[in-house]
C-alpha positions in Angstrom: 30.3 72.9 -60.6 30.3 69.2 -59.7 33.2 67.3 -58.3 33.7 63.6 -59.2 36.4 61.5 -57.7 37.5 58.6 -60.0 40.0 55.9 -59.0 41.9 55.3 -62.1 42.9 51.7 -61.3 40.6 50.0 -63.7 40.2 49.9 -67.4 36.7 51.2 -67.3 37.8 54.2 -65.2 40.5 55.1 -67.6 38.2 54.9 -70.5 35.6 57.1 -68.7 38.3 59.7 -68.0 39.4 59.7 -71.7 35.7 60.1 -72.7 35.2 63.0 -70.2 38.3 64.8 -71.5 36.8 64.8 -75.0 33.7 66.7 -73.9 33.9 70.5 -74.4 32.2 71.4 -71.1 34.4 69.2 -68.9 37.6 70.4 -67.2 39.9 67.8 -65.7 42.1 68.7 -62.7 44.6 66.3 -61.3 44.0 65.8 -57.5 47.7 65.4 -56.8 48.6 68.8 -58.3 45.7 70.5 -56.5 46.8 69.2 -53.1 50.4 70.2 -53.7 49.4 73.7 -54.8 47.2 74.3 -51.8 49.7 73.0 -49.4 52.5 75.2 -50.8 50.3 78.3 -50.8 49.3 77.8 -47.2 52.8 77.2 -46.0 54.1 80.3 -47.9 51.3 82.4 -46.4 52.1 81.2 -42.8 55.8 81.7 -43.2 55.2 85.2 -44.8 53.0 86.2 -41.9 55.5 85.0 -39.3 58.3 86.9 -41.0 56.2 90.1 -41.2 55.3 89.8 -37.5 59.0 89.3 -36.6 60.0 92.3 -38.6 57.4 94.4 -36.7 58.8 93.2 -33.4 55.9 91.0 -32.5 58.0 88.3 -30.9 57.6 86.5 -27.5 60.3 85.7 -25.1 60.1 83.2 -22.3 62.5 82.4 -19.4 61.9 78.7 -19.5 59.2 76.2 -20.3 57.2 76.9 -17.1 57.1 80.6 -18.0 55.9 79.7 -21.5 53.0 77.5 -20.3 52.1 80.0 -17.6 51.7 82.8 -20.2 50.2 80.7 -23.0 47.7 78.8 -20.9 47.1 81.7 -18.5 47.7 79.4 -15.5 
């Protein structure tokens, strides 16, 4: 698989993309939709993991900010 980034702000670029779409062995993926899908998937995974840990009781409590930094930074 080869990845090619094309800036579609010129007439030649748009013509090239149209030509590439006509080829049977080329698959066009929009970069904007890929970024959105990846971001949403990662966020959902992180949220799901956090909720699962909370349900299992894996939560941390700190008296104040000094206590937090002492425990997190092992100071």
